[in-house]
N, C-alpha and C positions, 0 to 999 in steps of 0.2 A: 684894352680900349684900342690899341692901334690896329690890331686885326679886325675888330669891329668897323673901325673908320675905313679900313681897306676892302670892306665887304668880302672878307675871307670867312666869316662865320655867319650863320643864320640868325635872324632876330626873332625866333620863335618865342612864344609865352606858353608854357604849358603848366597845367595844374591838375594832378591826379591823372595824368595821361590824355587830359583833354586840352584842345586848342583854346586860348584866351586871348587871341588877337597876334597879329604880326609884328607889333612894335614899329619901331622906326626902320623898316626894311630897306627904305630908298635913302636914308641918310648915309652919309660916307662919300667917298671920292670913287667914282666909277672908273676914272683913269688909272687910279692906283690899284683897283681890282683887275683891270685889264693888263696893267704892266706885270703884276705879280703872277697871273695865269700865263703870260708869255714867257717869264722867267722860269716857271716851273716846266713849260715845254722844253725850253732850252736845257734845264737841269736834267731832265729826262733823256735828252739826246747826248749830252756830253759828260754826265757823271755817272760812273758806273754804280756807286752806292745809292744814288737817287734813282736810278732806273730799277734796281732791284726792289727798292722800297715801294716804288710806284707800281711795280708788277704784283708784288705781294698784297698791297691795298686793292688794287683793281680786281685781283681774283676773288676777294672777299666782298667787293661792293661793285659798283659801276665805275668805269673809266673815267667819266667826268667828275665824280665824287673824288676819286683819288688824286686827280689833278688839281682839284680845289683844296684838298687836305694838304698837298704838298705846297701849294701857293700860300696856305695859312703857315706852313712851317718855315717858308722863307721869309714871310712877313714878320714872324716873330723873331727869326734870327737878325733880319736888318734892323728891326728896332732895338735889340740887344747891342748889335755892332755899333749903331750911331750913339746909343745912350752911353755905353761903357767904353768906347773909343778902342775897341779890341779889333784884332784881325779875323777873318772867317775861318772857322775851325770845322772841318767836316765831320770829325770825330764827335763833336758835341752835338751835331745836328742828326746823325744817324747812328750813334752808339759805337 
């Protein structure tokens, strides 16, 4: 739910491969979406494992999709950190 609120995932509704609407695509916090994309850009610049993951994802798809996927990973990690009151662990995020 937090990733959806941060607009890190799409709100498509599919049935049998056919689009059945866009759902609540404009619901959520656009400022959190922007902040997590910025965090993803900084993660690519300053984290070696993040850069490798982003390059691998970008080679399979588009660079923008890879950045948005990384922002989704960061949003889920932040939610876990806030909820469980634990420290950031890069090994859990990138294996």
